[in-house]
C-alpha positions in Angstrom: 74.4 192.6 84.6 75.3 192.1 81.0 78.2 189.7 81.1 80.6 189.4 78.2 83.5 187.3 77.0 86.0 189.6 75.2 89.4 189.5 73.6 91.9 192.3 73.9 95.5 192.2 72.7 95.3 188.4 72.3 93.9 187.8 75.8 90.4 186.5 76.3 88.6 187.1 79.6 85.2 188.0 81.1 83.7 191.5 81.6 80.5 193.3 82.3 79.0 196.0 80.1 79.2 199.6 81.5 76.6 201.5 79.6 76.4 200.9 75.9 79.9 201.5 74.8 82.3 200.3 77.5 83.1 197.2 79.5 84.6 196.5 82.9 87.4 193.9 82.9 86.2 191.9 85.8 89.5 190.0 86.2 91.4 193.2 86.4 89.1 194.6 89.2 89.0 191.3 91.1 91.9 189.0 90.3 90.2 186.2 92.3 87.4 186.0 89.7 87.6 183.2 87.1 88.8 184.2 83.6 86.0 182.2 81.8 82.3 182.4 81.9 81.9 178.7 82.5 84.1 178.9 85.6 82.3 182.0 86.8 78.9 180.3 86.5 80.3 177.2 88.2 81.3 179.4 91.1 77.6 179.9 91.9 76.0 182.8 93.8 79.1 183.8 95.6 81.2 184.2 92.5 78.3 186.1 90.8 78.0 188.5 93.7 81.8 189.2 93.5 81.3 189.8 89.8 78.4 192.2 90.5 80.5 194.2 92.9 83.4 194.4 90.4 81.1 195.4 87.6 80.5 198.8 89.4 84.1 199.8 88.8 84.8 203.0 86.8 87.9 201.4 85.3 86.4 200.7 81.9 87.6 199.8 78.4 86.0 201.3 75.3 84.0 198.6 73.5 85.7 199.7 70.3 89.0 198.4 71.6 87.9 194.8 72.2 86.3 192.0 70.3 83.2 190.4 71.8 83.2 186.6 71.7 80.4 184.1 72.3 79.6 184.6 76.0 80.1 180.9 76.6 82.6 179.6 74.1 82.1 175.9 74.6 79.1 175.0 76.8 78.9 171.5 78.2 75.5 171.0 76.5 73.7 173.0 73.9 70.1 171.8 73.7 67.3 173.2 71.7 63.5 172.9 71.5 61.9 172.6 68.1 58.4 173.6 66.9 57.9 175.6 70.1 55.8 178.4 68.6 52.4 177.5 67.4 52.7 179.5 64.2 56.1 177.9 63.4 54.6 174.4 63.9 51.8 175.3 61.6 54.0 176.7 58.9 56.1 173.6 59.1 53.0 171.4 58.6 53.5 169.7 61.9 51.1 168.9 64.7 51.3 171.0 67.9 53.7 169.0 70.1 52.4 167.4 73.3 55.9 167.3 74.8 58.9 169.5 74.0 60.7 168.4 70.8 64.3 168.4 72.0 67.5 168.0 70.0 71.2 168.7 70.6 73.3 171.2 68.8 76.9 170.1 68.6 78.8 172.5 70.8 81.5 173.2 68.1 78.7 175.1 66.3 78.8 177.9 68.9 80.1 181.2 67.7 79.8 184.8 68.7 78.5 188.2 67.7 80.0 189.5 64.4 81.4 186.1 63.5 80.6 184.7 60.1 78.0 182.1 59.5 79.3 179.7 56.9 77.4 178.4 53.9 78.9 174.9 53.9 80.3 173.2 50.8 77.8 170.4 51.1 74.5 172.4 51.1 72.8 175.6 49.9 69.8 175.2 52.2 71.0 177.3 55.2 68.2 178.9 57.2 67.8 181.4 60.0 66.0 180.8 63.3 66.1 183.7 65.8 65.6 182.4 69.4 65.9 183.3 73.0 68.5 181.2 74.9 68.4 180.2 78.5 71.7 179.8 80.4 71.8 177.5 83.3 73.4 178.8 86.5 73.5 175.8 88.8 73.1 172.0 88.7 69.5 171.2 88.0 67.9 167.8 88.3 64.1 167.2 88.7 63.4 170.9 89.1 59.7 171.8 89.5 58.4 174.3 87.0 57.7 176.9 89.7 61.3 176.7 91.0 63.3 177.1 87.8 64.3 180.7 88.4 66.8 179.7 91.0 68.6 177.6 88.4 68.8 180.2 85.6 71.9 182.3 85.3 70.3 184.5 82.6 69.4 184.8 78.9 71.0 185.5 75.6 70.0 186.1 71.9 70.6 183.0 69.7 70.3 181.9 66.1 69.6 178.2 65.6 71.0 178.2 62.0 69.7 175.1 60.2 70.9 173.2 57.2 67.5 172.1 56.0 68.4 169.2 53.7 70.8 167.7 56.2 68.4 168.3 59.0 66.0 165.8 57.5 68.6 163.2 56.8 67.8 161.9 60.3 64.7 162.1 62.5 66.9 163.5 65.3 67.7 166.6 63.1 71.1 166.8 64.7 73.4 166.8 61.7 71.6 169.7 60.2 71.6 171.7 63.4 75.2 171.4 64.4 77.4 172.6 61.5 80.4 174.7 62.5 79.4 178.4 63.0 75.7 177.5 63.1 75.1 178.4 66.7 75.6 182.2 67.1 74.9 183.5 70.7 75.4 186.8 72.4 76.3 189.6 72.4 76.2 189.2 76.1 74.5 187.1 78.9 71.9 189.2 80.7 71.5 188.0 84.3 68.0 186.8 85.3 67.5 189.7 87.7 67.4 192.2 84.8 64.9 190.5 82.5 61.8 188.4 82.4 62.3 185.7 79.8 58.6 185.0 79.6 57.6 188.2 77.8 60.2 189.5 75.3 59.8 190.7 71.7 61.7 188.6 69.2 62.6 189.8 65.7 64.9 188.4 63.0 66.1 190.4 60.0 68.0 189.3 56.9 69.6 192.2 55.1 67.4 194.6 57.1 64.2 192.8 55.9 62.0 191.7 58.8 61.6 187.9 58.6 60.3 186.9 62.0 58.4 188.8 64.7 56.9 187.3 67.8 57.1 187.3 71.6 58.4 184.7 74.0 54.9 184.7 75.6 53.9 182.7 72.5 56.1 179.8 73.4 54.1 176.5 73.6 56.5 175.3 76.3 57.7 178.2 78.4 61.0 178.5 80.3 59.6 176.7 83.3 58.2 173.8 81.2 61.5 173.4 79.3 63.7 173.2 82.4 61.3 171.0 84.3 61.2 168.6 81.3 64.9 168.6 80.5 66.0 168.3 84.2 63.9 165.1 84.5 66.0 163.5 81.8 69.5 164.8 82.6 71.4 167.0 85.0 71.6 170.5 83.6 74.9 172.1 84.6 76.2 175.7 84.9 76.8 177.2 81.4 74.5 174.8 79.6 72.7 176.7 76.8 69.1 176.0 75.8 67.7 177.4 72.5 64.0 177.8 73.2 62.5 177.7 69.7 61.8 180.0 66.8 58.6 181.7 65.6 57.1 181.6 62.1 59.0 183.2 59.2 61.8 180.8 58.5 63.1 180.5 55.0 62.2 176.9 54.3 58.5 177.6 54.8 58.4 180.5 52.3 57.1 179.9 48.8 59.5 179.6 47.1 61.9 178.8 49.9 64.5 181.4 50.8 67.9 180.5 52.1 71.0 182.4 53.3 73.6 183.3 50.8 77.1 184.6 51.0 76.9 188.4 51.4 73.8 188.3 53.6 73.6 189.6 57.1 71.4 188.1 59.8 70.3 190.2 62.8 68.3 188.9 65.7 66.9 191.4 68.2 65.3 190.4 71.5 63.9 193.0 73.8 66.2 193.5 76.8 68.8 191.0 75.5 70.4 193.0 72.7 71.2 192.5 69.1 73.1 189.6 67.6 74.3 190.2 64.1 76.3 187.9 61.9 77.5 188.1 58.3 77.1 185.1 56.0 80.1 183.9 53.9 81.1 180.8 51.9 82.8 178.3 54.1 86.6 178.9 53.8 88.8 176.0 53.0 90.2 174.5 56.2 87.8 176.6 58.3 87.2 175.9 61.9 84.5 177.4 64.2 
């Protein structure tokens, strides 16, 4: 399934894609289903099976009549792995990590497809980072690498937008990774039965110019490694989002450096997961994510 969160006539709820241009309103087909993606994922396999049954309904809504939101509007945790492609570590002048380089993205940074990425008032050094995201489907603690598939709900396209000067204010990177609007995800959550996250083409475009191109089979620490490592440190919960890392081609590593400007459009395409596109604008006064 391709699960979505959508808004229609002021009401936000969950749905499933039906083909390329329509959605099934899961709550309308089965009123017992939760209205939010977090609650659906928390319902476990039983809720997911009911959603799968409802997704086959022919009562669809044209995609043009709804607005797609971030599939998970406010995850409990948004974690990310840095320097996780060898070519990106090399272009950054960093040693190949011996352990996953983990940081947190403040969850208020999460935004959805088509929503603007803000160039903040305090920096001009806004960079792109196309990434595959893992979505956790059940509580995971001390999960062995070979068993992680049971704990994955699915995958999404993500963009770990980074404010480079603020990123290096602190060795944790967190302030530069969590600005409002700097965590686009979507356009939908593709359930794990439909895609193999270990071998997907990843491309990032800025204004239709290809900036990044790689495959998730080039990850230094793959999906199993990441979940095994993180679940040894903390309990991963349904709806937690993990950005898995970006390949070479980021703006800060170019000579001269290139950064996003108002008027740009960033598009991240991942094989099997869809296309996530966001315009770039100056941060409006009084803006909130």
